[in-house]
C-alpha positions as CSV (number, residue, x, y, z in Angstrom):
1,X,-53.5,62.3,-3.2
2,X,-50.2,62.8,-5.2
3,X,-50.8,66.7,-5.0
4,X,-51.0,66.0,-1.0
5,X,-48.2,63.8,-0.9
6,X,-45.8,66.4,-3.1
7,X,-46.8,69.1,-1.0
8,X,-45.8,67.5,2.4
9,X,-42.7,66.4,0.7
10,X,-42.0,69.8,-0.1
11,X,-42.6,71.1,3.0
12,X,-40.2,68.4,4.9
13,X,-37.4,69.1,2.5
14,X,-37.7,72.9,2.9
15,X,-37.1,72.5,6.9
16,X,-34.1,70.2,6.5
17,X,-30.9,71.6,7.4
18,X,-32.6,74.4,9.4
19,X,-30.4,75.4,12.4
20,X,-27.5,73.6,11.3
21,X,-24.4,75.5,10.4
22,X,-21.9,73.9,7.5
23,X,-19.5,73.0,10.5
24,X,-22.0,71.2,12.3
25,X,-23.1,69.2,9.2
26,X,-19.5,68.3,8.5
27,X,-19.1,67.3,12.1
28,X,-22.2,65.1,12.0
29,X,-20.9,63.0,9.3
30,X,-19.2,59.9,10.1
31,X,-18.7,58.3,6.7
32,X,-15.0,57.1,6.3
33,X,-13.3,59.3,3.9
34,X,-16.0,62.2,4.1
35,X,-14.7,65.8,4.5
36,X,-15.1,65.4,8.3
37,X,-13.2,61.9,8.6
38,X,-10.7,61.6,5.9
39,X,-8.6,59.0,7.8
40,X,-5.3,60.2,6.2
41,X,-3.5,58.2,8.8
42,X,-5.0,55.0,7.5
43,X,-4.0,56.1,3.9
44,X,-0.6,56.7,5.1
45,X,0.0,53.5,6.3
46,X,-1.6,51.6,3.2
47,X,0.8,53.7,1.1
48,X,3.8,52.6,3.6
49,X,3.1,49.2,3.1
50,X,3.1,49.6,-0.6
51,X,6.4,51.3,-0.7
């Protein structure tokens, strides 16, 4: 059972990201502060409030 699970996990991980470009991967990210959503305007506002 363990070996079968290991094989299944290996197969699914090798297929992840297939057909996706680095640009599409970055565009799919939605976390605030991630590479595709730096939210620099929020940081500028916070900095302006501090100074």
